[in-house]
C-alpha angles and dihedrals in degrees: 000000000000126000129226087256088068093057120084094259128146122247090249093057092043090052091051092049091047092053089050089054096245116144106153126046117229117245093261090050093047095047097040097049101074094039093052091044089055090062097244125141110257138201107197118195123179140138121277115274095031099111103261093156093059088043090072100025096058097057091039093054091042092058100036110110126201112271139168090211107132097207117077120261097193121052120191116188122195135170103240140038090234090059090047090058093044093054092045088054091051091050089050091054094049097041097054091118097027126088102233134141116218141158143169127232130191142152127270093057138079109296092197091066090051091047089057092050092051093044091054090060137266140198097194125029122190118190153141116261098247096052093043090055091046091054092047091053090056089058092236093104118054129182102210095102098047109126100166130032119196121189110190119199086013097175092052091047090060094040095050096062098267091116097105093043092049094048091050090047094049092048090055095052124091111275091225103071142106116257122204120187121187133182144140091236136026122199123203090244092056091046089055092051092047091053089062096062108020118075117219098332120195111227116220105190123174115213118309103335094196090065118086122232105289092224090073115094107216125203135158142195129211103232121177103213150350097277093049088049088054090051091049093049091051090049093051094048093047098045104034113060090177086076089084101141109029129175111201116197123204130179101238145026092242092052091049090055092044092051092048090051091049098053110016093090090054092054103035116201091358102094136071133177131209134183139133095277091062116095120256094254090049092051096046091043093052092048092048093049092046093046092050093049097249089119121050096196132033117192110205146166119228090277090100098035091087117079100322109134116209112172127233100012102167099190141017116203119196099207085181122031107240115242092218117066095215090056088059090054092051093045098052090041089074087080130051092042127164108348096338131104124231145179136226128200122192127197110211123193124196091262091050096055090093088058089052090056091050092049094048091047091050092049094038085226136099122236109230112241118222123200117248112260110258095237093056107106113231109219123214091197117105128198120235090258091055099048113107117250110242097225133107138140094267096046096092092045094065119132093249091059093044091055094046117092092201110143092341100072119118113266122237117257095251090056095049115112128197119214105236094183103259135307097298094053091043091053092048091049090050092050091049091051092048090049090056090053092053091055 
């Protein structure tokens, strides 16, 4: 195992790493460093919690020379504002002894303040696609100086609806540049898209990237419906004190709010909720309180599953089983990070069993099923979303419809109409008939 001292790092970066307590590079950092330093395009794939952010920041900072150029030379694109702030914080840690100008931009905040920051000059700009394009349209931000493009969580960027924005952004950048793409997973669809705009990329993949970190203990329960899931979650939180920093994932913003309403009064001052409809201060506040341990439970949509690093999460609970296998990988990867162990618990309804099969196939590993505790009340009440839709191919062929005349009864003779082929043909037929009478 090599140390950071054995990489071609500057004294300034080594001092910063030493103060952070880092001695050994992770496999993705070790393998990516020389390839990125060579100037080649790179696709980096590694499990969550393996240090992918440092894997591209270290070689970028190592090569970045002092410049008075006002337009940014490094562009880092990420899917969420939370990830923007996290990466900015990582740059701040590494650049303690390096002269580098950097900033993060994202939507939901005053664009004029961000315009001023960009105008004053930057070396590295981190941002979400929408706000980057907004700044470019004002003319304040220009792409001519971009030397390196980084897209972090690249597969999620394309899957979340950023495809058009990313394609437009990439088309506007200088053709002569280095492109670095990093993610924990890489679908075939995303690989195909990447091949259209990245020339001869070198793939740096660590182990089997479809397999979650082995330090995470995975279990699951078969739970019939929302209300039973609520009862199970309450039971786990009441009876298992080791669940002391729990991230609960749900599939939608509405469900996140509903779940919070259902259980927050039973665990006063212990729960927070975060999703894209929350204001920026609410989102940042919830993450800060959860990260510091003030909140025991954070209910979240997948918005923070990608890339956001919150330390010491003991458990991840999938209140809803994700319908995309890679989302499951990213969710449970929020625990068991660095040298710590973690646990994930998944609630699986009857309708979600097909998602379980997809996930297990993707991981090549079964999720152990645990029996529901006897004192968990099984509800027979279903939400509107869970109620079955009364429609199938045979529904309209039932005997009651067959016996009913309804709109299918035979019309009386006086109401019968013959299609004469439109007004022109009707007029010609009438003239022909009248011509016969004259004869």
